[in-house]
C-alpha positions as CSV (number, residue, x, y, z in Angstrom):
1,M,19.7,2.6,13.9
2,E,18.5,4.3,17.1
3,K,17.6,1.9,19.9
4,I,14.1,1.9,21.3
5,K,14.4,1.1,25.0
6,Y,12.3,-1.6,26.5
7,N,12.3,-3.1,29.9
8,D,13.6,-6.6,30.5
9,K,10.5,-8.2,32.0
10,W,10.1,-10.4,28.9
11,M,13.0,-12.4,30.1
12,Y,10.9,-14.1,32.7
13,T,8.8,-15.7,30.0
14,L,11.9,-17.9,29.3
15,I,11.9,-19.6,32.7
16,P,9.6,-22.5,31.6
17,Y,11.8,-22.9,28.5
18,G,14.8,-23.2,30.8
19,M,13.0,-25.7,33.0
20,G,12.6,-27.9,30.0
21,F,15.7,-27.2,27.9
22,M,18.6,-28.2,30.1
23,P,17.0,-31.2,31.8
24,F,16.1,-32.4,28.3
25,L,19.8,-32.2,27.1
26,I,20.9,-34.1,30.2
27,M,18.3,-36.8,29.9
28,L,18.7,-37.3,26.2
29,P,21.8,-39.6,26.7
30,L,19.8,-41.5,29.4
31,L,17.0,-42.0,26.9
32,I,19.5,-43.3,24.3
33,L,21.0,-45.7,26.8
34,K,17.4,-46.9,27.7
35,L,16.7,-47.6,24.0
36,G,19.8,-49.8,23.8
37,G,22.3,-47.3,22.6
38,N,25.9,-46.7,23.8
39,A,28.4,-43.9,24.0
40,I,29.0,-43.9,20.3
41,D,25.3,-43.7,19.6
42,I,25.1,-40.7,22.0
43,S,28.0,-39.2,20.1
44,Y,26.3,-39.6,16.7
45,T,23.1,-38.1,18.0
46,A,24.8,-35.1,19.4
47,T,26.9,-34.7,16.2
48,L,23.8,-34.8,14.0
49,G,22.2,-32.1,16.2
50,N,25.3,-30.0,15.9
51,I,25.4,-30.3,12.1
52,T,21.9,-29.0,11.9
53,W,22.9,-26.3,14.4
54,I,25.6,-25.2,12.0
55,I,23.1,-25.1,9.1
56,G,20.6,-23.2,11.3
57,S,23.3,-20.7,12.3
58,F,23.8,-19.8,8.7
59,V,20.1,-19.6,7.9
60,W,18.7,-18.0,11.0
61,G,21.7,-15.6,11.4
62,Y,20.9,-14.1,8.0
63,I,17.1,-14.2,8.4
64,S,17.3,-12.4,11.8
65,D,18.7,-9.3,10.1
66,Y,15.5,-9.0,8.2
67,Y,12.7,-10.8,10.1
68,D,10.6,-9.7,13.1
69,L,12.6,-10.9,16.1
70,K,9.5,-11.5,18.2
71,K,8.2,-13.9,15.6
72,L,11.6,-15.6,15.3
73,T,11.8,-16.0,19.1
74,I,8.3,-17.5,19.3
75,L,9.1,-19.8,16.4
76,G,12.3,-21.1,18.2
77,L,10.4,-21.7,21.4
78,L,7.4,-23.4,19.8
79,T,9.4,-25.7,17.6
80,S,11.7,-26.5,20.5
81,G,8.8,-27.9,22.4
82,L,7.0,-29.6,19.5
83,F,10.0,-31.6,18.4
84,V,10.9,-32.8,21.9
85,I,7.5,-34.2,22.8
86,P,7.6,-37.0,20.1
87,M,11.0,-38.1,21.5
88,A,9.2,-39.4,24.6
89,Y,7.5,-42.0,22.4
90,A,10.5,-42.9,20.3
91,K,11.0,-46.6,19.8
92,S,14.6,-46.5,18.5
93,V,17.8,-44.5,18.6
94,V,17.3,-43.5,15.0
95,E,14.0,-41.8,15.7
96,V,15.6,-39.8,18.5
97,E,18.5,-38.8,16.2
98,I,16.2,-37.5,13.5
99,L,13.9,-35.6,15.9
100,Y,16.9,-34.1,17.8
101,G,18.5,-33.0,14.5
102,I,15.3,-31.1,13.6
103,W,15.0,-29.7,17.1
104,S,18.5,-28.4,17.0
105,F,18.0,-26.6,13.7
106,F,15.0,-24.6,15.0
107,N,16.5,-24.0,18.4
108,T,19.2,-22.0,16.8
109,A,16.7,-19.4,15.8
110,L,15.9,-18.8,19.4
111,I,19.6,-18.5,20.4
112,I,20.4,-15.9,17.8
113,S,17.2,-13.9,18.3
114,L,17.8,-13.6,22.0
115,Y,21.3,-12.2,21.4
116,L,19.9,-9.7,19.0
117,I,17.1,-8.5,21.2
118,I,19.7,-7.6,23.9
119,I,21.8,-5.7,21.3
120,K,18.9,-3.9,19.8
121,T,17.0,-2.9,23.0
122,F,19.8,-2.0,25.4
123,A,22.7,0.5,25.4
124,K,26.1,-1.1,25.0
125,E,27.1,-0.4,28.5
126,M,24.1,-2.5,29.7
127,W,25.0,-5.6,27.7
128,V,27.0,-7.2,30.5
129,I,24.2,-6.7,33.0
130,E,21.3,-7.7,30.7
131,N,23.2,-10.7,29.3
132,A,23.9,-11.8,32.9
133,K,20.3,-11.3,33.9
134,L,19.0,-13.4,30.9
135,N,21.5,-16.1,31.8
136,F,20.5,-15.9,35.5
137,L,16.8,-16.3,34.7
138,N,17.5,-19.1,32.3
139,T,19.5,-20.8,35.0
140,I,16.7,-20.4,37.5
141,G,14.6,-22.3,35.0
142,Y,17.4,-25.0,34.8
143,L,17.4,-25.4,38.5
144,L,13.7,-25.6,38.9
145,G,13.7,-28.2,36.0
146,F,16.4,-30.2,37.5
147,L,14.8,-30.2,41.0
148,G,11.5,-31.2,39.6
149,S,13.0,-33.9,37.3
150,S,15.1,-35.2,40.2
151,A,12.0,-35.7,42.3
152,L,9.9,-37.1,39.5
153,A,12.7,-39.5,38.4
154,I,12.1,-41.5,41.6
155,Y,8.6,-42.4,40.4
156,F,8.6,-41.9,36.6
157,K,10.7,-43.2,33.7
158,V,12.9,-40.9,31.6
159,N,10.3,-40.9,28.7
160,F,7.7,-39.2,30.9
161,L,10.3,-36.6,32.1
162,I,11.3,-35.8,28.5
163,L,7.6,-35.3,27.6
164,M,7.3,-32.8,30.4
165,T,10.3,-30.9,29.2
166,G,8.7,-30.5,25.8
167,I,5.5,-29.2,27.3
168,L,7.4,-26.6,29.3
169,M,9.3,-25.3,26.3
170,T,6.0,-24.9,24.4
171,L,4.6,-22.9,27.3
172,S,7.3,-20.3,27.0
173,S,6.2,-19.7,23.4
174,L,2.7,-18.8,24.5
175,L,4.0,-16.5,27.2
176,S,6.4,-14.8,24.8
177,Y,3.5,-14.1,22.4
178,Y,1.8,-11.9,25.0
179,F,4.8,-10.4,26.8
180,L,7.7,-10.1,24.4
181,P,7.7,-6.6,22.7
182,K,7.8,-6.3,18.9
183,I,11.3,-5.3,17.8
184,E,11.6,-4.0,14.2
185,N,14.4,-4.8,11.9
186,N,14.8,-1.9,9.5
187,H,16.2,-3.7,6.6
188,K,15.1,-4.5,3.1
189,E,12.7,-7.3,2.4
190,L,14.1,-10.8,2.9
191,S,15.0,-12.7,-0.2
192,W,15.5,-16.4,-0.1
193,I,18.0,-16.0,-2.9
194,N,20.0,-13.8,-0.5
195,V,19.7,-16.5,2.2
196,L,21.3,-19.0,-0.1
197,K,23.9,-16.6,-1.2
198,S,24.8,-15.8,2.4
199,F,25.0,-19.5,3.2
200,L,27.4,-20.1,0.3
201,I,29.5,-17.1,1.3
202,K,29.8,-18.3,4.9
203,I,30.7,-21.8,3.8
204,R,33.7,-20.2,1.9
205,I,34.5,-18.1,5.0
206,M,34.5,-21.1,7.3
207,S,36.5,-23.2,4.8
208,K,39.1,-20.4,4.8
209,I,39.2,-20.2,8.6
210,F,40.0,-23.9,8.8
211,N,42.6,-23.8,6.0
212,P,46.0,-24.7,7.6
213,S,47.9,-22.0,5.8
214,F,45.4,-19.4,6.8
215,L,45.5,-20.5,10.4
216,K,49.3,-20.4,10.4
217,I,49.3,-16.8,9.1
218,S,46.5,-15.7,11.4
219,L,48.0,-17.1,14.5
220,K,51.4,-15.6,13.7
221,K,49.7,-12.2,13.4
222,A,47.6,-12.9,16.5
223,F,50.8,-13.0,18.6
224,D,52.3,-10.0,16.9
225,F,50.7,-7.3,18.9
226,K,52.7,-4.6,17.1
227,N,50.4,-5.3,14.2
228,K,48.2,-2.3,13.5
229,K,45.1,-4.5,13.2
230,I,45.3,-5.5,16.9
231,Q,41.5,-5.6,17.2
232,N,41.3,-8.2,14.4
233,M,43.9,-10.3,16.1
234,R,42.0,-10.0,19.4
235,I,38.9,-11.3,17.6
236,I,40.9,-14.3,16.3
237,L,42.2,-15.2,19.7
238,L,38.7,-14.7,21.2
239,Y,37.0,-16.9,18.6
240,T,39.8,-19.5,18.9
241,G,39.3,-19.6,22.7
242,N,35.6,-19.9,22.4
243,F,36.0,-22.6,19.8
244,L,38.1,-24.7,22.1
245,F,35.8,-24.0,25.0
246,Y,32.8,-25.4,23.1
247,L,34.8,-28.3,21.8
248,S,35.5,-29.4,25.3
249,Y,31.9,-28.6,26.3
250,G,30.7,-30.8,23.5
251,I,32.6,-33.7,25.1
252,I,31.2,-33.0,28.5
253,L,27.6,-32.3,27.6
254,T,27.4,-35.3,25.4
255,Q,28.9,-37.9,27.7
256,Y,28.9,-36.7,31.3
257,S,25.4,-37.8,32.3
258,A,25.9,-41.1,30.5
259,S,29.1,-41.7,32.4
260,L,27.4,-41.3,35.7
261,K,24.7,-43.8,34.6
262,I,27.3,-46.3,33.5
263,Y,28.9,-46.1,37.0
264,G,25.6,-47.2,38.5
265,I,24.3,-43.8,39.7
266,S,20.5,-43.5,39.6
267,D,18.7,-41.0,37.4
268,S,17.4,-39.1,40.4
269,I,20.9,-38.6,41.8
270,I,22.3,-37.7,38.4
271,L,19.7,-35.0,38.1
272,A,20.5,-33.9,41.7
273,I,24.1,-33.4,40.8
274,F,23.1,-31.2,37.9
275,S,20.7,-29.4,40.3
276,L,23.5,-28.4,42.6
277,G,25.7,-27.4,39.7
278,T,22.9,-25.3,38.4
279,F,22.4,-23.7,41.8
280,S,26.1,-22.8,41.6
281,Q,25.5,-21.3,38.2
282,I,22.7,-19.1,39.5
283,I,24.9,-17.7,42.3
284,S,27.7,-17.2,39.8
285,F,25.5,-15.5,37.2
286,Y,24.2,-13.2,39.9
287,F,27.7,-12.0,40.9
288,S,29.3,-12.3,37.4
289,P,28.7,-8.6,36.4
290,R,30.5,-7.5,39.6
291,F,33.3,-10.0,39.1
292,I,33.8,-9.1,35.5
293,N,33.7,-5.4,36.1
294,T,36.3,-5.8,38.9
295,Y,38.8,-8.0,37.1
296,G,37.9,-7.3,33.4
297,K,36.4,-9.7,30.9
298,I,39.7,-11.3,29.7
299,R,41.1,-11.9,33.2
300,A,37.7,-13.3,34.4
301,S,37.8,-15.6,31.4
302,W,41.2,-17.2,32.0
303,I,40.7,-17.5,35.8
304,T,37.3,-19.3,35.4
305,L,38.6,-21.5,32.6
306,S,41.5,-22.6,34.8
307,L,39.0,-23.5,37.6
308,R,36.8,-25.4,35.1
309,G,39.8,-27.3,33.7
310,I,41.0,-28.4,37.1
311,S,37.5,-29.4,38.1
312,F,36.9,-31.7,35.1
313,F,40.4,-33.1,35.5
314,M,39.4,-34.0,39.1
315,I,36.1,-35.5,37.9
316,G,38.0,-37.8,35.6
317,L,40.5,-38.6,38.3
318,S,37.7,-39.5,40.8
319,M,36.3,-41.9,38.2
320,F,39.7,-43.4,37.6
321,L,40.3,-44.0,41.3
322,F,36.7,-45.1,42.0
323,L,37.2,-45.9,45.7
324,N,33.5,-46.5,46.1
325,K,30.2,-45.2,44.8
326,T,29.6,-42.8,47.8
327,Y,33.0,-41.2,47.2
328,L,32.3,-40.9,43.5
329,I,28.9,-39.3,44.0
330,L,30.3,-36.8,46.6
331,S,33.2,-35.9,44.3
332,Q,30.8,-35.2,41.4
333,F,28.7,-32.9,43.6
334,V,31.7,-30.9,44.5
335,F,33.7,-30.7,41.2
336,Y,30.7,-30.3,38.9
337,S,29.4,-27.5,41.0
338,L,32.8,-25.7,40.6
339,G,33.5,-26.5,36.9
340,G,30.0,-26.8,35.5
341,G,28.5,-24.2,37.7
342,L,30.6,-21.4,39.2
343,A,33.3,-21.3,36.5
344,Y,30.9,-21.8,33.6
345,S,28.6,-18.9,34.4
346,I,31.3,-16.2,34.7
347,F,33.2,-17.4,31.5
348,F,29.9,-17.7,29.6
349,T,28.9,-14.1,30.5
350,A,32.3,-12.6,29.8
351,A,32.9,-14.4,26.5
352,N,29.4,-13.6,25.2
353,V,29.8,-9.9,26.0
354,M,33.2,-9.8,24.2
355,V,31.6,-11.4,21.2
356,L,28.7,-8.9,21.2
357,E,31.3,-6.1,21.2
358,T,32.7,-7.4,17.9
359,T,29.4,-7.1,16.1
360,K,28.8,-4.4,13.5
361,T,25.7,-2.2,13.5
362,E,22.9,-3.3,11.1
363,K,24.6,-6.7,10.5
364,E,24.5,-8.2,14.0
365,G,22.6,-11.2,12.9
366,S,25.0,-12.2,10.2
367,T,28.0,-11.7,12.5
368,L,26.4,-13.8,15.3
369,G,25.4,-16.4,12.7
370,I,29.1,-16.9,11.9
371,Y,30.0,-17.0,15.6
372,E,27.2,-19.6,16.3
373,T,28.6,-21.6,13.4
374,L,32.1,-21.5,14.8
375,I,31.0,-22.7,18.2
376,A,28.7,-25.3,16.6
377,F,31.8,-26.7,14.8
378,G,33.5,-26.9,18.2
379,F,30.5,-28.7,19.7
380,T,30.3,-31.0,16.6
381,I,33.9,-32.0,16.8
382,G,33.7,-32.5,20.6
383,S,30.5,-34.5,20.4
384,F,31.8,-36.7,17.6
385,I,35.2,-37.6,19.1
386,S,33.7,-38.1,22.6
387,G,32.3,-41.5,21.7
388,Y,35.5,-42.7,20.3
389,M,37.6,-41.3,23.1
390,I,35.4,-43.2,25.6
391,N,35.4,-46.3,23.4
392,Y,39.2,-46.4,23.4
393,T,40.3,-44.8,26.7
394,G,37.2,-44.9,28.9
395,F,35.3,-42.2,30.7
396,P,38.0,-41.2,33.3
397,I,40.8,-40.6,30.8
398,T,38.4,-38.7,28.5
399,F,37.5,-36.3,31.2
400,I,41.1,-35.9,32.4
401,I,42.1,-35.0,28.8
402,T,39.2,-32.6,28.5
403,G,40.3,-30.9,31.7
404,I,43.8,-30.5,30.4
405,L,42.4,-29.0,27.1
406,I,40.4,-26.4,29.1
407,I,43.5,-25.4,31.1
408,I,45.4,-25.0,27.8
409,N,42.4,-22.9,26.5
410,S,42.7,-20.6,29.6
411,A,46.3,-19.8,28.4
412,I,44.9,-18.2,25.2
413,F,42.9,-15.6,27.3
414,K,45.9,-15.2,29.6
415,I,48.0,-14.3,26.5
416,M,45.3,-11.8,25.4
417,E,45.6,-10.1,28.8
418,E,49.4,-10.0,28.8
419,K,49.7,-8.6,25.3
420,Q,47.1,-5.9,25.9
421,K,49.1,-4.4,28.7
């Protein structure tokens, strides 16, 4: 299918969404703690959201091959806001869990549609630049949201802040209605029978992927670069590396803000830590295309994963030592900015572009649906085990282990680079 070129001005409509999205995710654990929950409750909430994300990846991945991407994007934005707003008035953790699960399902439609809009409207050689720009603008939204939330947290409770995040997400849906171009999918009419069939097929695929004997054979082939199907082996390593990345990210995203709260840090300072980390992301996203083009996508991936792993190892170590609260706060500002900001942006851009390069024409949505499912499994496992890790080992050891896992993950991309020489 020939690409119809559009400009990328529509990306600016997502800034309000970004202002609401990331602060919402960070404040969700704080809301659960306020309602009387604990680390395991946070873990269960995140796990439920990730399960609905997996289901959404199957469903929306297939639908996106047939459905108007503009409508799909607006649907994702609108429902993201509408299901966040009631959480501000939730009276129990169970209410939050249910609403978050529904929110996560519909938010997947937005994630997949944005990937596809880039694929369908820009030439392949522009994917790095446009993907980086989209991430850059999203991160601008994150920063504005964190700065605003950090200031408002001095005067308002977390419920009010979450209400504001929902309103901001809804605003992006209105802007997208007017500014996002219509992008046609030239496929046959969508059949819900086909959606169900696709869902069942992908369940079989995923069960095969996680079958021990299949993994053993696949990994053996992956390290045999004399194999003629080297591209398939590269994909296996790429997806394995991304799976481990999102598993570790699931632990961090689920519990990091809660850990700071448990250590007695105020909501305002917690959001300020994320503000600085997000500012670091913005700088990193801005320079990521140049960095990736200079060093290559694979090398950029293992370098930044190493930095991220060391940073979260140090975050755990600083909590373990806990000399005093001032020391703890300063260390979080430094190491989260490096690991959660600088390193994250470059890896995220490089990894996403490598995944986009594996998609097949006319079936991009289905391919990305499988990829979204795989990383959702990673998030789900990470979120689920995080509560139990903290319950048995505490926050410091949990983050130290997570840092080590990320460093091990960087070795996968290092091996990819070495074997391609």
